[in-house]
C-alpha positions in Angstrom: -0.1 0.0 0.1 2.6 2.7 1.0 4.7 1.7 -2.6 1.4 2.0 -4.1 0.7 5.5 -2.6 4.0 6.8 -3.5 3.8 5.8 -6.9 0.8 7.3 -7.3 2.0 10.7 -6.0 5.3 10.5 -7.9 2.8 10.2 -10.9 0.9 13.2 -9.8 4.4 14.8 -9.4 5.4 14.1 -13.1 1.6 15.4 -14.1 1.9 18.6 -12.6 5.4 19.1 -13.9 4.4 18.5 -17.4 1.1 20.3 -17.4 0.8 23.9 -18.7 2.1 26.9 -16.5 -1.4 28.1 -14.1 -1.3 31.7 -13.0 -1.2 32.4 -8.9 -4.4 32.3 -7.1 -6.1 35.2 -6.0 -5.5 35.8 -2.5 -7.7 39.1 -2.2 -10.9 36.0 -3.1 -9.5 33.6 -0.3 -11.7 33.3 2.5 -10.7 35.0 5.7 -11.2 33.2 8.7 -10.6 34.4 12.1 -11.9 33.6 15.6 -15.7 33.9 14.8 -16.1 32.9 11.5 -14.1 30.1 11.3 -14.7 26.4 9.1 -18.7 25.7 9.7 -18.6 22.0 8.9 -16.5 21.3 12.1 -19.2 19.4 14.2 -17.8 19.9 17.8 -17.0 23.8 17.5 -20.4 25.7 18.5 -19.7 29.8 18.1 -21.8 32.5 19.3 -21.7 35.8 21.0 -23.1 36.6 24.2 -23.9 40.1 26.8 -22.2 39.7 30.0 -21.2 41.3 33.0 -18.0 40.6 34.8 -16.3 41.8 38.0 -14.2 40.5 40.7 -12.4 42.4 43.4 -8.3 42.3 44.6 -9.1 42.1 48.8 -5.6 42.3 49.3 -5.3 45.7 47.3 -8.9 46.8 48.0 -9.6 47.0 44.5 -12.2 46.1 42.1 -12.7 45.9 38.4 -16.3 45.5 36.1 -15.7 44.9 32.5 -18.2 45.1 29.7 -20.0 47.7 31.2 -20.7 51.6 30.3 -17.5 53.5 30.8 -20.2 56.6 32.3 -21.1 55.9 35.8 -25.0 55.1 36.2 -25.6 54.6 32.6 -25.4 51.2 32.2 -29.2 49.0 32.4 -28.1 47.6 35.3 -27.7 50.9 36.6 -31.8 51.9 35.2 -29.8 53.4 32.2 -29.7 53.3 28.5 -26.6 51.6 27.9 -26.4 47.6 27.8 -23.3 45.3 28.9 -20.8 44.4 25.9 -20.9 41.2 23.5 -18.3 38.6 24.3 -17.1 36.4 21.3 -17.5 33.1 22.5 -16.1 29.6 21.2 -17.2 26.2 22.8 -15.0 23.1 21.6 -16.3 19.3 22.7 -19.4 16.8 22.3 -22.1 19.6 22.7 -25.1 17.0 22.2 -24.6 14.2 24.7 -21.8 16.0 26.7 -19.9 13.3 27.1 -16.5 14.7 28.2 -15.2 18.2 29.4 -16.7 20.9 26.9 -14.1 23.5 26.5 -15.1 27.2 26.3 -12.6 30.2 25.0 -14.5 34.1 25.4 -12.7 37.4 24.8 -13.1 40.7 23.8 -10.6 42.5 22.3 -12.2 46.2 22.9 -13.8 45.7 26.5 -14.4 48.4 28.6 -12.7 48.7 32.1 -13.9 50.5 34.9 -10.9 49.9 37.9 -12.1 51.1 41.3 -9.8 51.6 44.5 -12.3 50.5 47.2 -14.4 47.2 47.5 -17.8 48.0 47.3 -20.9 45.1 49.0 -21.8 44.3 45.1 -20.8 44.7 41.4 -24.3 46.9 41.5 -23.5 48.9 44.0 -19.8 49.7 42.6 -21.2 50.1 39.2 -24.3 52.4 40.1 -23.1 54.2 43.4 -19.2 54.3 42.9 -17.4 56.5 41.1 -13.9 54.4 39.0 -10.7 55.7 39.5 -9.8 54.8 36.0 -11.8 53.9 32.8 -10.6 52.4 29.8 -10.3 49.8 27.3 -8.4 46.6 27.1 -8.3 42.8 26.0 -10.3 40.1 27.7 -10.3 36.7 28.0 -11.3 33.6 29.5 -10.7 30.1 29.1 -12.6 27.2 31.0 -11.1 23.8 30.5 -14.7 22.3 31.5 -17.4 24.5 31.4 -20.5 22.2 32.8 -18.3 20.2 34.9 -18.9 17.1 33.4 -14.5 15.8 33.1 -15.5 13.6 36.0 -12.6 13.6 38.5 -10.5 16.0 36.6 -9.8 19.3 38.3 -11.8 22.4 36.5 -9.5 25.9 36.3 -11.3 28.5 34.5 -9.6 31.9 34.3 -10.2 35.2 33.6 -7.6 38.0 32.5 -7.9 41.5 31.6 -4.7 43.6 30.1 -5.8 47.2 29.0 -5.2 51.2 29.1 -7.2 53.6 31.6 -7.2 57.4 32.1 -7.1 58.2 35.9 -9.8 59.8 37.1 -7.0 62.5 38.6 -5.3 62.6 35.4 -2.6 60.5 33.1 -2.9 57.2 32.4 -2.3 53.7 33.7 -1.4 50.3 32.2 -4.3 47.5 34.4 -3.7 43.8 34.6 -5.7 42.2 36.0 -6.7 38.2 36.9 -9.3 35.8 38.6 -8.0 32.0 38.5 -10.2 29.2 39.8 -9.7 25.7 40.6 -12.7 23.0 41.2 -12.6 19.0 41.6 -15.3 17.5 41.3 -17.9 20.4 41.7 -16.6 21.7 44.6 -14.5 25.1 44.9 -10.8 24.3 46.1 -9.4 27.6 45.5 -9.6 31.4 43.9 -7.2 33.7 43.3 -7.8 37.2 41.9 -5.0 40.2 41.3 -5.4 43.8 40.1 -2.4 45.7 39.4 -3.1 49.1 37.9 0.3 50.7 37.2 0.6 54.4 36.0 2.3 55.4 32.9 3.6 58.7 34.0 1.5 60.6 31.1 
C-alpha cells in the first residue's frame, strides 16, 4: 500500500510538472477566517456572542474591576440607564450533543470596556451604580475554561479570566491595568480562588 501510494504521488508530481503553467490564485478571494468565522463543518465547535457582566475584587489591594459595562457611571442598564453590556465572542469545543467528556470554553473581547475601583463595594451593582471609578478605559479580555459544565469526571476544573488594558485615571494621567481571576474546582467543589488587580501609572 505504501509503495502504491508513493507511485501515485510520483505520477501526480510528473503530471504537475508536465502541465501548462497556471496563474497564481487570487489571494484577495480566499476566505479570511478569524476567531468567530472559522470553518462551519466542524461538528464539535460552537461559536456565538453573548452579553455578559464581569467583575471581581482584589481584597488584598482593596480594588475592584468591572468589564464590559458603560464607562459612564450610572449609564448602564443594570443601573436603570440605556446602555447594555458589551458582547463577548465565545467558542465552545467538545461534545455538545451528548456532553460526554469536558466541553472547553474560550471567550474574548479585544476592546472590552474597563472600570477600575480603588475600594471594594458590597456588590458589583453597587460599585457600578453608586461608586465613582478610579480609572476607565479599554483592554483585551479573555476567559478560558477547561471543563465548562463540570462533566469531566474527577478531573480538575480551572477556569480563569484575564484583562490587560490602558485606562485614564480619574485624577489625570494614564495607567496600565493587569487583572486576573483564577479558580480551581474538583468534582464540583471549589478548592481555591485567586484574584489580582494591578494598576500601574504610565506617567503621562
